[in-house]
N, C-alpha and C positions, 0 to 999 in steps of 0.2 A: 473820752478817757480811753474808751474801748480804741479810740482811731491811734492815739497815741501808745497804747499796750502793743497792738500789731505792730507800730512801725519800728518799737523798741525791739521784739523779737526778730523781726526780718532783720534789723541789724548785726543783733548778736549773730543770729543763722550763718549772717555772710560772716562774718569774723569768724565763725567757727570753720568755715570754710574755705578761708583768703589763700592758705596753702596750696588750694587746689586748683584755684585761680576759678570756684564757679558761679562768681558773680560778676563777670569784668564783661559788662556793655552787653548790649542789647541781645546778643544771639546764645550770652551766656558759654560763650567756647573762649577759652582764653589761647593767646600766642603763645607757642612753647618757649620756654627760655631754660637757662643751667636748672639743669634738674627735674625739669618738665618731663613726663610721660608723653612718650608718641606713639600712640598705636599701630602695632605692625601692619602694614600695606594687606590688603586681599592677595594671597597666593594668586598667581598667574600661569592659566593652565596652558603650555606650548602648545603649538599646533602640530597635529598627527606629522610626524616624520613618513614619509613617502622613499625608500629605495629608488637609488640612480637606476634607470634601465641596462641590462645587459650590454655591454660593448661587444659582446662574440656568443659564439654556439656555447651551448652546453656541454661541459667534458665530453669527449668522445663523439661528438655529433660534427659533422661535416658543416660549414658557414651556410649561410644563406645562398650566399650569390658572389661573386667577383670582384675585385677591383677593378675601377675605370680603365678602360685598355686590353682588358684580358677578357677569353672568351670562357665562358661555363659548358661546358663540357661534361657533367655530369660528375659521378663521385666515384671514389676509391678507398679501402680501406677507412671508411666513415671518416673521408676528409671532400672538401669539395676540391674537383679538379679544373684550375682556370689554367686556361691553353694561351702562351707569347703567340704575339702576331707573327705572321709567317716573315715579316721584314718589319724592324724597329727604327726609325726615324725621331731625331729628336731624341730627349731624355725620358727612359722610360725604366721607373724602379720595383722589382719584382719584393714586396713587402712579405715578411714573417708575420704571418696571422696564425688564430688558433681556428683548427679544423680546417687548411686551407693546402693544398699541395699544389706544383704546376707542374705544366708540360710542355713537350715541344714536339710537332707534328711537320715531318720532311723537312726541308733545310728552312731554316730558322735562321735569319741573319741580320745581323745588327750593322744597320748603313747600307750603302751600296758604293762598289769599287771607287774612290775618289781617285784614283790612279797612284803613280808611284814618285809625283814632283808635290809637297806640300804648299809651295808658292804657285801652283798652277792646277787645281784640282782638275779631274777630267768635269766636263760638261755633263751635268746631266744626273753627277754622284751625288749623294746625301748621308750626312754622319748620322751614326746612330751611337749613344751611351747608351750602357745597360749596366744598372748598378742592382747588385741583390744582395738582399740583409743575412746577415747571419743566422743561420737556423733553417736557413730554408732548401726543400727539396723541389730539383726539376729531375722531371722522369722522362723519358721516351717510348715509345710501344714497337718501337721496331728498328732495324736496322737502318734505314734509310731516314730517319729522326735525328738531326742533329744538327748543333747551335754552330754557325759561322760567323767570326767578326772580322769584317770586310775593312780594307788598307784605309787608312782614317779615319775609324771607329774605333770605341775603344771599350773595354768591358772592366767594371770594378764588382767582381766576387770575393768576398772578404769578408767571411766569418773569423770564428774565433777558437781557441785552445778546445773551449767549451760547448760553442755552437758551431761546429764546422757545418757548410754547406755543400749538400750533396748532389750528386749527379748520377745519376741512376737510370735502372730499365724498370719496367711497369714490375717485373717479376719481383726484385728488388724491392719495392716498393710493397708488395705484395706479402714477401718472405718467400715465394716458391725459390729463388734464385738458390745455387748451389756450389760447390767446393770447385765444380768444375765449369759453372756457367759462363759463358765469352758467348760476346758478337750478339746483344740482346738489342742494342741501339746506337746507332753512329758516334758521338763523342762530341769534343769540342776542338775547333779549328780557330787560330788565330793569324790573320795575316797583316803582315806588315811593310814598313817601304826601307827596312834595314838594305844591306846589299845582301848579292847572292851572288855566285858561279853559275847558276843554271838561265838560261834564257837569253846568254848575249846573242846580239847578234854577227853577223860573221864581219869581222875586223875589231871588233869593240871585246876589249878585255876590263874585267872587274877589278875595280869595284866603279860601277858605275851607272848613272841610272838608268839607260837602256837596258841593262840586265833584269828583265821580271822572267816570272814562268806562273803556269798552269798549277798550284800544289793536288798534288793529291787527294783522292774522296772526295773534293767537293768542285774541281775545275775551276775555280775561283782563283785569281792573278793574285802574287805577293813581289817585293823585292822593291828597290830603289837604291839612294845614296846615300841615307838618314841615318847612321850608325847608332843616333841617340834616340830615335824616335821611341814616341811611349804609343802601346796598344791598350796600357790599364794596371790593373793589379788585382795577381790570384792570389788569396792566402787562404789557410787552412780549407782548403778545398780537399772532398773524398769524392773521384769520381770511377765508375765500378760497371764492370758485365758490357763494356763499351766495343766499339769495333766492328765492323762490317767490309766485305769485299765488294765493291761498286762493279768493279768488272776485274780480270786480270790483271796483277799490278796496279793496282789502282784501289787501295784500302784506306776507309777509315781508321785513325787510330784512335787510342784513348784521348791524349792531346797530340795538336800539331801545332807546332810553334814555325811558320815561315814567314821569313826576312822579318822578324822581330827585333826590336832594339834595346839597348841598354837602359832606356829610361823605363822598359817596363817593367814589374816585380813580378815575381813567383817564386813564392817562399811556404814551405809545408805545405803540400801538395803529394797527393795520394795516387794511384792510378792503379787501379785493383781489378784484375782479369779482362785484360783486353783481348779480344780474338786476333788483335795484330800489334803491334807497338805499344807499349807503354804510352812514352813519351818521346816521338820525332822532331829533332829539329833541321828545318830547312834551311842553312844559309843564315844571316841578320846577328847580330851582339846581345841577344838577350843573354842575361844571369840566372842562373837559378839555384837555389838551395834548400835545403832540409826537405829533401824529395824519398818518396815510399812508393816503392814499386814493386806490387807484389801477384804471385799467380799470372801473368800476363805471357799469353801466346805465342808471341815470335820474341823479338828482341824487346827488352826493359827499355833498354834506352838507347834510342837510334839516333845520328848525327852524321849531316851532310850538307855539301852544298854552300862549301864556305863558312861556315858558323864559326865566330872567334871571340864566341862568350866564356864564361866560367861556371863550373856547377863545382859546388863545395857542402858536404853533409847529405850523402845520400847513399839510403839503402836498399836492393835489390834481393826481394828471396821469391825465389820459382817455385812455383807449385809441384805436387809432383806429378801431375797429369801433363804436363805443356809446360814450354819455355825452351826457347831458341840461346843465341848469345844474350849474354848480359848487358855490355854494350856492343852496337855494332857503327863499327866510327869508319864513314868513308867521305871521299872529296869529288864526287861527282861534278859536271860541268865544264866551262870551262878555266880551265886551273893554270895558273904563271908561278914562275920560279919561285914567284914572291906573295902569291896571294891565293891562298886555296884553305883547308877547314885545318883550323890550327887553335884549339880551345885548351881549356883548362881545367880538370879534373883532381880534386882534392876531398880527403877525408870520405872514401866510399869505403861501403864494407858489401860485398859482393857474395851470397851464398849460393850456387847452383843445384841442381835437383840431384838427387843419386841418380838418374838414370838419363842424365844429357849426353847429348854425343857431340855438344858443341864446348869450345873452349869459350871460358869467362867471359873473354875480348877479343876482340877481332879489328885490327888497322886495315885498310886496304888504300888502293887507289890512291895515296898521296895523302890523305888524313896525319897530321904531325901532330898528335896529343902530347902535352906535357901533363903528367901524371905524381902525383903527390900524396904521400901522407895516407895510403887506405891499404884495405884488406881484401885478399881474394881467397875464397874457402870453394873446394869441388871434390868430393869423395868419388865422383864418378872417373873412370880410368881417360880422363881426359888435361890436358894443359891448362894454365891459368892463360892463358895468352899466346895469339896467334898473329905473326907481322906477315903480312900478304900483299905482293906487287910490289916490283922494284922499284919504282917511284915512291914508295912508302919511305925509302931506306933514304933518296935523295933530297927529298925536299926539307931544305933548311928548318929548324924548327926557332929559330931566334933566340935562343937561350945559349947555345952551345953544339956545334957540328949541327949535322943531320939527323932528321926520322925521330921518331918519338922517342920520349925521355922521360923515365922513371927515377924517383926519388921516395926512398922511405916508403914502398910496399911489401908487404907481408904475403909472399906467395906460399897456398898450401894447398894443393892440388897434387891429388893419387896420381894424375898423368905427368907430373913435371912441372915446370915452369914456364917454357915459352920452345914455340914451333916455328918454322916456317913454311910459308906456301905460297903457290903461285907466283913462282921464280925466285923467292926469298929461301936460300937456304936455312936449313935450322942452325948451324954454325954461324949465319950471320945473323941470325934473329937473336942469339946469344950474346954475338959481341956488341950489338946494338943495346942491350939492356944493361950490359956491363958497364957501358959508360957514365950510365946513372950514380948515387951515392945513399949508402943508409940499406941500400933492399936486403931484406929477407928471402933468398929463392929456393930454401925448402924446410919453409919453417911447419912446427908442427903446430895444429889449432889448437890454442885453448879456447875458443870462445865460448861464451853461454849462452844459451837458447838463442844460438846460432849467430846473435848479432852483435852481442857486448864482449867486450875485449877481455881476454884474461890476460897472465902476466906475460907470454909470449907476444902478445902482441905490444903490450907495454910498454917490453922492453926496446921498442924500438925508436930509436933517435929520428924525430919528425925533422924534416928539412923547411924551411923557411922558404918564403916566394921571392925569385928577383923582380927588380924594379922593369923589366920589359917586357914581361907578359903579354903576349898578344900584339906587341907594338910592331911595327910596320907600314907597309901598302895602305892608306887609308886610312890610316890610324897616328894618334902623336908617337912621340920616342918613348913614352912610357905608359900611354894606356891605361889612366887611372881610373876607367871605367872598370879596369878589373881587376888593378893592383890594388883601388880603393872599397871594392863588393867584397875581396877576399879576408876572410879572418884569421889571424895570424893566432895558431897553434902549437903544440906541444907535446900533441899524442896523434897517433894515425887512428884511421878508420870512422867509422862515422858514430859511435857508440864508444865513449869512453871507460864508462864502468855502472856500475849500476843506478847509481845519481844523476845517471845523463839521460834523462826521459824525455828529450824534445819531440819525440814521436809518439807522445802517451796520450790520450785522452780524445783526439781528433783523427789519430786515423786507426784500423782494424786489418786482421787477419797476420799480423805478425808473430812467430814463436811467442809463446806464454801469454800473448796479450787477448784482449776482447777479438771473437772470430766477427768476419762480416756476415 
């Protein structure tokens, strides 16, 4: 009976706990079912997390080394100096990196000259393509340090409004450059294969592939007969403290564009405090826009040798310590009755320094400009415009009549509106300007901050562009490279009002704006 009682007790015990499944098989562990209790899994301790290794130097310290293709030449202002090679062939990218700055030493060239003919490159020439990322700074140590892009090669220096590319001097990097600092490094030279009136052999008239010449400053060749050639893109670039005299009458400018074609992009570009010209254009068909030229010691914008492009939306502000003409526009070389320097300008504002001894603009040696929708201001006792040399009044302008043509230009200069010189009389110059329409010859300036239109400037009726701009020899009857480039406007000047701020953020040194 003991055995039976024991067995019975066991049965009762199992019955009492059956709901908990305590007696289910040999191991006494029930398979979980509906409503069954499942113990929580034991907590798993995650492996310790290790922060990723840093990808750059600590803030405010130089990078450890340079990217491949650049020479490590020391440090400056807590940044590693990475020097560009003296000759760049193939593709080279200048990357934006923390703790890194870049330099040029001596003549730093992109490619070697491939000659005037893209279908038959010079034997031994090599192409280079230089790409500069937004926010990069490149500097030179001395006047003989400059960047040259040879024919057949390209530069793509494209910053942004918030991260412009800067090309400057060592002093500009160190913060020791002053309001009158100039000529502290060379500058930028771009040579292309577009036509020029320079260097034509005897008996050859431009445009012709045989017309080629050495550009000043670098002694490298430019020219050819490819009006639409593409030398690259410059966008949101600030270049300062450049220009250097290699020899008498042989100077490096801030930016030199020689034989550069209309396939090239140049916009949102500033040249500040060049010891020579701000931008000088020799021949070619390049178009430029949204240009800021401040504090340049010679001419702010200098054009020559058969240039047939357009320039729209430009600001010139001279510094008190220096500055020659705002525009010096010439036409040297082998000019013919229908091929000479004949560009189109529109929507410029030129502010001359109070002590200038020059006119704001000079046209000479057959340079037949078409000027539209612009503002000229000088408080010095100088005229706004000087028409010089007899041939300037006889070359056809392909719009109407001969000579330079002015439409919707606001003249406000203490020395009068226009004079003649070098075989042009002042009455002849006045008669030439009278051929235009909507000009204000004796305006009272209402500019604010030196560059922003006021009521008087905005009261001027703008003039529309004709469809034949820059047409003629070597170009189509309409030249869409220019007419398609220009932006139609209903105002004059570079800056319509206080909400027109295309120059802000990426440039420096303008009245009321961030100093350089």
